[in-house]
C-alpha positions as MATLAB code, in Angstrom:
seq = 'MFKTEERNTHFRSAIGLAELIYVSTVRHVRKSHRNAVIGLAMNMMTTIIMVAAFYLMFSVLGLRGSAIRGDFILYLLSGIFLFLTHTKAVGAIMGSEGPTSAMMKHAPMNTAIAITSSALSSLYIQTLSAVLILFLVHVAWRPVEFFDPIGTIGMFLLSWFSGVAVGMVFLAIKPWFPGFASIASTVYSRANMVASGKMFVANSMPSSMLAFFDWNPLFHCIDQARGYAFINYNPHFSSISYPLIVSVTLIMLGLMGEFKARRHASISWSAGR';
ca = [
      48.119  -17.301    3.096;
      47.270  -14.327    1.098;
      43.873  -12.734    1.219;
      42.604   -9.761   -0.681;
      40.463   -7.311    1.191;
      37.567   -5.603   -0.518;
      36.354   -2.210    0.608;
      32.680   -2.242    1.290;
      31.746    1.131   -0.248;
      28.492    2.749   -0.503;
      28.028    1.733   -4.114;
      28.781   -1.933   -3.166;
      26.339   -1.890   -0.438;
      23.677   -0.454   -2.854;
      24.239   -3.054   -5.436;
      23.993   -5.868   -2.666;
      20.876   -4.293   -1.384;
      19.353   -4.316   -4.842;
      20.271   -7.790   -5.502;
      18.698   -8.740   -2.323;
      15.357   -6.941   -3.184;
      15.411   -8.484   -6.722;
      15.913  -12.183   -5.469;
      13.312  -11.683   -2.845;
      10.908  -10.139   -5.310;
      11.225  -13.154   -7.651;
      10.424  -15.530   -4.730;
       7.475  -13.395   -3.952;
       6.234  -13.388   -7.518;
       6.693  -17.155   -7.823;
       4.930  -17.823   -4.463;
       1.522  -17.676   -5.836;
       2.123  -20.645   -8.423;
       5.215  -22.741   -9.267;
       4.536  -21.844  -12.880;
       4.798  -17.955  -13.562;
       2.717  -18.051  -16.560;
      -0.238  -19.869  -14.797;
       0.096  -17.500  -11.680;
      -0.022  -14.426  -14.176;
      -3.083  -16.097  -16.031;
      -4.855  -16.578  -12.691;
      -4.265  -12.945  -11.597;
      -5.653  -11.751  -15.249;
      -8.752  -13.913  -14.878;
      -9.597  -11.880  -11.639;
      -9.596   -8.656  -13.630;
     -11.506  -10.263  -16.589;
     -14.325  -11.676  -14.397;
     -14.699   -8.337  -12.599;
     -14.967   -6.616  -16.000;
     -17.507   -9.228  -17.313;
     -19.579   -8.940  -14.115;
     -19.727   -5.124  -14.100;
     -20.480   -4.872  -17.823;
     -23.251   -7.170  -17.302;
     -24.583   -5.271  -14.421;
     -24.460   -1.970  -16.149;
     -26.153   -3.321  -19.283;
     -29.061   -5.131  -17.284;
     -29.782   -2.194  -14.996;
     -29.228    0.319  -17.693;
     -26.513    2.299  -16.053;
     -24.343    2.750  -19.069;
     -25.652    6.289  -19.513;
     -24.062    7.369  -16.277;
     -20.582    6.394  -17.438;
     -18.189    8.669  -19.008;
     -19.013    9.313  -22.676;
     -16.255    7.231  -24.619;
     -15.044    3.667  -24.468;
     -17.183    1.767  -21.903;
     -14.665   -1.065  -21.669;
     -11.915    1.508  -20.720;
     -14.102    3.099  -18.278;
     -14.557   -0.203  -16.408;
     -10.953   -1.150  -16.717;
      -9.685    2.283  -15.447;
     -11.523    1.540  -12.151;
     -10.751   -2.039  -11.848;
      -7.217   -1.808  -12.530;
      -6.524    0.676   -9.762;
      -8.664   -1.055   -7.284;
      -7.134   -4.285   -7.750;
      -3.653   -2.673   -7.640;
      -4.542   -0.958   -4.334;
      -6.213   -4.008   -2.826;
      -3.254   -6.367   -3.908;
      -0.769   -4.043   -2.541;
      -2.389   -3.914    0.842;
      -2.551   -7.730    1.000;
       0.867   -8.186   -0.074;
       2.276   -5.736    2.592;
       0.069   -7.416    5.129;
       1.621  -10.785    4.085;
       5.286   -9.890    4.305;
       7.725  -11.498    6.496;
       7.920  -10.058    9.961;
      10.740   -9.773   12.344;
      10.248  -13.379   13.759;
       9.998  -15.117   10.385;
      12.349  -17.900    9.537;
      13.765  -15.707    6.545;
      14.976  -13.008    9.085;
      17.606  -15.725   10.370;
      19.699  -15.155    7.121;
      22.124  -12.238    8.075;
      21.364  -10.122    4.873;
      17.612  -10.256    5.176;
      15.729   -7.674    7.196;
      12.051   -6.578    7.323;
      12.660   -3.607    5.019;
      13.944   -5.876    2.192;
      10.774   -8.152    2.842;
       8.352   -5.174    2.676;
      10.052   -3.664   -0.385;
      10.067   -7.016   -2.155;
       6.318   -7.584   -1.321;
       5.272   -4.300   -2.650;
       7.319   -4.539   -5.971;
       6.194   -8.089   -6.639;
       2.540   -6.684   -6.302;
       3.107   -3.977   -8.603;
       5.090   -6.190  -11.066;
       2.104   -8.854  -11.337;
      -0.525   -5.971  -11.576;
       1.358   -4.017  -14.113;
       1.986   -7.043  -16.374;
      -1.635   -8.110  -16.039;
      -2.884   -4.618  -17.093;
      -0.509   -4.454  -20.054;
      -1.513   -7.804  -21.360;
      -5.385   -7.343  -20.928;
      -5.027   -3.949  -22.713;
      -3.177   -5.400  -25.523;
      -5.886   -8.238  -25.778;
      -8.722   -5.477  -25.851;
      -6.799   -3.469  -28.364;
      -6.342   -6.360  -30.706;
      -9.458   -8.449  -30.150;
     -12.132   -5.748  -29.337;
     -11.272   -2.273  -30.191;
      -8.319    0.323  -30.142;
      -7.700    1.610  -26.913;
      -6.729    5.225  -26.690;
      -5.815    7.240  -23.670;
      -6.116   11.095  -23.813;
      -2.941   11.270  -21.325;
      -1.118    8.003  -20.947;
       1.530    9.459  -18.724;
      -0.969   10.816  -16.333;
      -3.099    7.702  -16.372;
       0.109    5.690  -15.426;
       0.761    8.122  -12.712;
      -2.363    7.522  -11.126;
      -1.937    3.574  -11.462;
       1.274    4.138   -9.577;
      -0.168    6.279   -6.849;
      -3.021    3.792   -6.253;
      -0.306    1.161   -5.678;
       1.673    3.423   -3.400;
      -1.509    4.365   -1.399;
      -2.086    0.660   -1.011;
       1.467    0.126    0.206;
       0.702    2.942    2.734;
      -2.369    1.450    4.091;
      -0.851   -1.942    4.235;
       2.024   -0.476    6.290;
      -0.453    0.709    9.078;
      -2.003   -2.905    9.234;
       1.396   -4.422    9.244;
       2.409   -2.230   12.214;
      -0.854   -3.190   14.108;
      -0.419   -6.915   13.259;
       2.026   -7.987   15.887;
       0.112   -6.504   18.538;
      -3.381   -7.237   17.391;
      -3.390   -9.867   14.781;
      -6.970  -10.724   14.757;
      -8.129   -7.259   14.539;
      -5.495   -6.359   11.828;
      -6.709   -9.261    9.788;
     -10.257   -8.399   10.181;
      -9.977   -4.561    9.629;
      -7.839   -5.286    6.295;
     -10.527   -7.476    4.948;
     -13.333   -5.007    5.970;
     -11.061   -2.199    4.240;
     -10.816   -4.286    1.083;
     -14.549   -5.219    0.931;
     -15.684   -1.515    1.541;
     -13.616   -0.385   -1.232;
     -15.706   -2.351   -3.691;
     -18.230    0.741   -3.363;
     -16.002    3.229   -1.673;
     -13.361    3.219   -4.404;
     -15.857    4.970   -6.739;
     -14.943    2.508   -9.658;
     -18.595    2.150  -10.700;
     -19.336    6.008  -11.104;
     -17.589    9.459  -11.302;
     -17.394   12.020   -8.714;
     -18.676   14.868  -11.151;
     -22.143   13.086  -11.294;
     -22.565   12.402   -7.431;
     -24.561   14.840   -5.404;
     -22.627   16.588   -2.706;
     -24.529   14.825   -0.016;
     -23.246   11.381   -1.347;
     -19.754   12.808   -2.110;
     -18.815   13.099    1.646;
     -19.058    9.213    1.903;
     -16.333    8.859   -0.613;
     -13.936   11.653   -0.690;
     -12.044   10.344    2.580;
     -10.710    7.427    0.534;
      -7.518    8.210   -1.486;
      -8.264    5.409   -4.053;
     -11.540    7.200   -4.824;
      -9.223   10.309   -5.880;
      -6.976    8.069   -7.878;
      -9.619    6.483   -9.785;
     -11.440    9.709  -10.526;
      -8.118   11.536  -11.458;
      -7.058    8.592  -13.808;
     -10.356    8.887  -15.681;
      -9.692   12.633  -16.107;
      -6.489   11.624  -17.745;
      -7.916    8.708  -19.700;
     -10.987   10.466  -21.206;
     -10.598   13.836  -23.141;
     -14.264   14.790  -22.197;
     -13.952   14.346  -18.421;
     -12.458   17.039  -16.140;
     -12.570   15.880  -12.549;
     -13.754   18.828  -10.122;
     -14.418   17.049   -6.771;
     -10.884   15.006   -6.483;
      -7.361   15.893   -6.422;
      -3.813   14.355   -6.705;
      -2.290   15.852   -3.468;
      -4.752   14.325   -1.196;
      -3.849   10.662   -1.586;
      -0.267   11.613   -2.102;
      -0.142   13.477    1.377;
      -2.374   10.718    2.999;
      -0.039    8.023    1.634;
       3.127    9.560    2.852;
       1.525   10.235    6.204;
       0.607    6.581    6.502;
       4.000    5.371    5.357;
       5.507    7.369    8.140;
       3.119    6.076   10.698;
       3.534    2.517    9.621;
       7.288    2.780    9.586;
       7.330    3.943   13.063;
       5.009    1.316   14.241;
       6.986   -1.367   12.445;
      10.231   -0.144   14.041;
       8.550   -0.353   17.505;
       7.217   -3.883   16.900;
      10.476   -5.144   15.536;
      12.427   -3.858   18.616;
       9.799   -5.760   20.856;
       9.771   -8.885   18.618;
       9.529  -12.191   20.344;
       9.554  -15.587   18.776;
       6.367  -16.486   20.778;
       4.529  -14.177   18.470;
       5.223  -16.472   15.400;
       4.781  -19.601   17.633;
       1.225  -19.075   18.577;
      -0.052  -17.169   15.397;
];
């Protein structure tokens, strides 16, 4: 008989949206493994294996002299952390639910929440993995010291943001050309094994070789991160503005493409793919 009406204010809507993003983010975090600790350990093992492989390769080939003067383990970690964060963000956005997903049948859910939660879950896992690995290195190996920790964290976040931007472009292409989008994202991730520049620094590269790498936003992020991490390295051939501008541009293009695909979404897309 009596019913209390609640006004749906902007603040209440923002709280509800944040709650939906949080719940969806937790779902994405737990998707890799039912046990969150085991899922985190598996993600950490990827980083540890890559560090061990590059450490062995640099030692066998005698390339440690080409690295920045300072902590060699930190030199490896600064490149691998940003590379994995960027690559995982691309994969997370590519794998987010589209407009024909079963999750979209629930009224509050939409593609914006799915994309945001996928991006945040990737950032959460990579950040937690990086913190734990740095803690283990600091305790078991040698003290870890950053020249400018705030700047290094900023480059870490910028590498994640650029990965989200690239993933948005692939996500916009995916409904129209799913095979091409999958192959292109795989090729991009494999190319970044070299094109990211995590094995060398821009200052030591000849100008003829630099042209093959400076198109990549991740290359600029890693080089700038090492400038913040090491006191005796000042990057001259990379910038912060380039990956930021490219990422914002790709985000806008990806959002427009995703909006276009959502308006033309058909249940037959997900039925045959």
